[in-house]
VEXKEPA-45204 format. One record per residue (C-alpha): residue number from 0; residue in three letters; x, y, z. Coordinates in Angstrom, 2 decimals, always signed. Layout:
<rs>
+-----+---------+---------+---------+---------+
! num ! residuo !       x !       y !       z !
+-----+---------+---------+---------+---------+
! NUM !     ALA !       X !       Y !       Z !
...
+-----+---------+---------+---------+---------+
</rs>
This chain:
<rs>
+-----+---------+---------+---------+---------+
! num ! residuo !       x !       y !       z !
+-----+---------+---------+---------+---------+
!   0 !     UNK !   +3.64 ! +208.41 !  +69.79 !
!   1 !     UNK !   +6.66 ! +206.12 !  +70.07 !
!   2 !     UNK !   +8.63 ! +208.80 !  +71.90 !
!   3 !     UNK !   +5.72 ! +209.40 !  +74.28 !
!   4 !     UNK !   +5.30 ! +205.67 !  +75.01 !
!   5 !     UNK !   +9.03 ! +205.44 !  +75.70 !
!   6 !     UNK !   +8.93 ! +208.46 !  +78.03 !
!   7 !     UNK !   +6.02 ! +206.86 !  +79.89 !
!   8 !     UNK !   +8.05 ! +203.68 !  +80.38 !
!   9 !     UNK !   +5.50 ! +201.64 !  +78.49 !
!  10 !     UNK !   +7.91 ! +200.47 !  +75.78 !
!  11 !     UNK !  +11.59 ! +200.00 !  +75.30 !
!  12 !     UNK !  +13.37 ! +199.56 !  +72.02 !
!  13 !     UNK !  +16.08 ! +197.05 !  +71.19 !
!  14 !     UNK !  +18.08 ! +196.22 !  +68.09 !
!  15 !     UNK !  +19.38 ! +193.07 !  +66.47 !
!  16 !     UNK !  +22.07 ! +192.43 !  +63.92 !
!  17 !     UNK !  +21.30 ! +190.91 !  +60.54 !
!  18 !     UNK !  +23.04 ! +187.70 !  +61.64 !
!  19 !     UNK !  +20.86 ! +187.51 !  +64.76 !
!  20 !     UNK !  +17.81 ! +188.02 !  +62.56 !
!  21 !     UNK !  +18.92 ! +185.21 !  +60.24 !
!  22 !     UNK !  +19.41 ! +182.93 !  +63.24 !
!  23 !     UNK !  +15.94 ! +183.81 !  +64.56 !
!  24 !     UNK !  +14.47 ! +183.30 !  +61.07 !
!  25 !     UNK !  +15.89 ! +179.79 !  +60.96 !
!  26 !     UNK !  +14.81 ! +179.03 !  +64.53 !
!  27 !     UNK !  +11.23 ! +180.07 !  +63.78 !
!  28 !     UNK !  +11.18 ! +177.95 !  +60.62 !
!  29 !     UNK !  +12.61 ! +174.95 !  +62.42 !
!  30 !     UNK !  +10.54 ! +175.11 !  +65.63 !
!  31 !     UNK !   +7.25 ! +176.61 !  +64.44 !
!  32 !     UNK !   +7.13 ! +175.78 !  +60.74 !
!  33 !     UNK !   +6.53 ! +179.47 !  +60.06 !
!  34 !     UNK !   +8.57 ! +181.45 !  +57.54 !
!  35 !     UNK !   +8.78 ! +184.91 !  +59.09 !
!  36 !     UNK !   +9.58 ! +188.04 !  +57.14 !
!  37 !     UNK !  +13.04 ! +189.46 !  +57.80 !
!  38 !     UNK !  +11.66 ! +192.57 !  +59.52 !
!  39 !     UNK !  +10.01 ! +190.68 !  +62.40 !
!  40 !     UNK !  +12.96 ! +188.28 !  +62.48 !
!  41 !     UNK !  +14.94 ! +191.11 !  +64.05 !
!  42 !     UNK !  +12.28 ! +191.33 !  +66.76 !
!  43 !     UNK !  +12.25 ! +187.56 !  +67.18 !
!  44 !     UNK !  +15.98 ! +187.65 !  +67.88 !
!  45 !     UNK !  +15.36 ! +189.93 !  +70.85 !
!  46 !     UNK !  +12.28 ! +188.00 !  +72.00 !
!  47 !     UNK !  +14.33 ! +184.81 !  +72.21 !
!  48 !     UNK !  +16.95 ! +186.63 !  +74.27 !
!  49 !     UNK !  +14.44 ! +188.44 !  +76.48 !
!  50 !     UNK !  +12.42 ! +185.25 !  +77.10 !
!  51 !     UNK !  +15.27 ! +183.91 !  +79.21 !
!  52 !     UNK !  +14.49 ! +186.62 !  +81.77 !
!  53 !     UNK !  +10.72 ! +186.17 !  +81.89 !
!  54 !     UNK !   +8.93 ! +185.06 !  +85.00 !
!  55 !     UNK !   +6.56 ! +182.09 !  +84.89 !
!  56 !     UNK !   +3.51 ! +184.35 !  +84.49 !
!  57 !     UNK !   +4.97 ! +186.69 !  +81.85 !
!  58 !     UNK !   +4.34 ! +186.47 !  +78.13 !
!  59 !     UNK !   +5.98 ! +188.26 !  +75.22 !
!  60 !     UNK !   +3.97 ! +188.20 !  +72.03 !
!  61 !     UNK !   +5.88 ! +189.29 !  +68.93 !
!  62 !     UNK !   +3.70 ! +190.49 !  +66.07 !
!  63 !     UNK !   +4.44 ! +188.83 !  +62.73 !
!  64 !     UNK !   +3.78 ! +191.57 !  +60.18 !
!  65 !     UNK !   +3.68 ! +189.25 !  +57.21 !
!  66 !     UNK !   +4.94 ! +186.04 !  +55.66 !
!  67 !     UNK !   +8.55 ! +185.64 !  +54.71 !
!  68 !     UNK !   +8.02 ! +183.96 !  +51.38 !
!  69 !     UNK !   +9.20 ! +187.17 !  +49.75 !
!  70 !     UNK !  +12.49 ! +186.89 !  +51.66 !
!  71 !     UNK !  +13.45 ! +183.26 !  +51.07 !
!  72 !     UNK !  +15.81 ! +184.04 !  +48.19 !
!  73 !     UNK !  +17.52 ! +186.79 !  +50.22 !
!  74 !     UNK !  +17.91 ! +184.43 !  +53.18 !
!  75 !     UNK !  +19.14 ! +181.58 !  +50.98 !
!  76 !     UNK !  +21.73 ! +183.89 !  +49.43 !
!  77 !     UNK !  +22.88 ! +185.12 !  +52.88 !
!  78 !     UNK !  +23.19 ! +181.51 !  +54.07 !
!  79 !     UNK !  +25.00 ! +180.37 !  +50.94 !
!  80 !     UNK !  +22.17 ! +178.00 !  +50.01 !
!  81 !     UNK !  +20.95 ! +177.50 !  +46.49 !
!  82 !     UNK !  +17.23 ! +177.24 !  +45.79 !
!  83 !     UNK !  +16.40 ! +175.40 !  +42.59 !
+-----+---------+---------+---------+---------+
</rs>
């Protein structure tokens, strides 16, 4: 299905580095008060970048597949932060 949607021009796929995902994770926490999971944080990194090119009537809606509470220790370790 993904291949078909891509061939139809209905979707395009992007990637993000782990560092970009960590940056997006922190941005979402800071601006929205939402702790995203790391998986959608990769998507958020691209949404932030793509939003700069949106017209005034365009909306991108990233799906948050689940809370990031399970990832806080992984993120803290990657950021060199200790959680007590």
